N, C-alpha and C positions, 0 to 999 in steps of 0.2 A: 389720319390722326387716331381714328377709332382702333385700327389694328395695332398701332404702337401702344396705345393705352391698354388694350387687352393683353398684349405680350408682357408689358410691364407688370400688370396686376397679377398675372399667373406667376411670374418669376418672383415677385415680392412675397407672395404667400409660400411658394416652394422654398425659397431661400430662408424665409423666416422660420418655417417649420424645421428645416434641416439644421439651422443654427441652434434652435432650442434643443433638438436631439443631441447635437454635438456638446453643447454646454451643460445640459441637465442630465444626460444619460452617459454619453461616451466618455467625457472627461472625468466624472466621478468614478466610473468603472476603472478608468485608466489609473487614476491617482489614489483613490481610496481602496479599490478592489485589487490594485496591482495587476490589472489585465489590460494590456494595450491593444488587444485584438479588435475590440469594437471601434475605438477611435482610429485604428489603422484603416478601417473600411469607411467610416463616416467622414473623416477629415478630407480625403481626396474628393469624395462625392460632393461635399459642401463646397470645396474649393472650385471644382468645375462648374457647379451650378451658380456660384457667386460670379464667376466670369460671364456666364450667360446673362445673369441679372444685370451686371454692369453694362453689357451691350444693349439690353432692352431699355434700361433706364437712360442711357446716353442717347439712344435713338429717340425716345420720347422727349428728352430735354432739348435736343436739336430741333425737333419738329415744333415744339412749344416755344422755342426761342427764349429759353430761360437764361438768366445771366450765369456767370461762372460760379459764384458762391452757392446759388440755389442748386445748380447741377452737382457740385461737389457734395453738398449736404444730402442730396438724393442718392448719390452713389455710395456714400458712407453709411447710409441708413441700413443697408443690407448686412452690415458688420456688427451691429449693436442689437442684442436680443430684444425682441418686441418692437423695436423702432420701425422695422419694415412694415409691420401691420398698421401702425399709426400713420406712417407716411403714405401708404397705399390709399387709405381712406381720404387723406387730405389732398393728395395729388389727383385722385379720381374726381373728387368734387370740383377742384379747381379747373381741370381740363374739361369736364362736362359743362360747367358754367361758361367757360370762356370760348370753347371751340365746338362743342357738340350740341348747341341749342338748335332746335328746329328752325328752319328758315323763316317761318311766319310767326314765331313766338314773340310776343310783345308788340307786334306790328298792328297798326290800325288801318292799314291799307285795305280797301274793299275791292272785290272783283267787279269787273264790268267795264 
């Protein structure tokens, strides 16, 4: 579970940054500056990285046994600017609390 979470977290940040570059830099240069060269490079890179993000998010969702709608929301969060950063924090907190607690945390069992 820890490996799946790490892969998801890395891809959430990478895709989030690439989406912001696409929306805030490449698209204005394309449509305002009339120069499609930047978006011609950034768009396919973002598309490829989004597919990798989808695989990482789906892997985590399967391992965490999330329902269909939670999984769909997680997958789509990589396509909305800034949402991947918010979801990464939310998902990380949930997975750490639910699956990655130390074995003895909260236990009152004594050795002996």
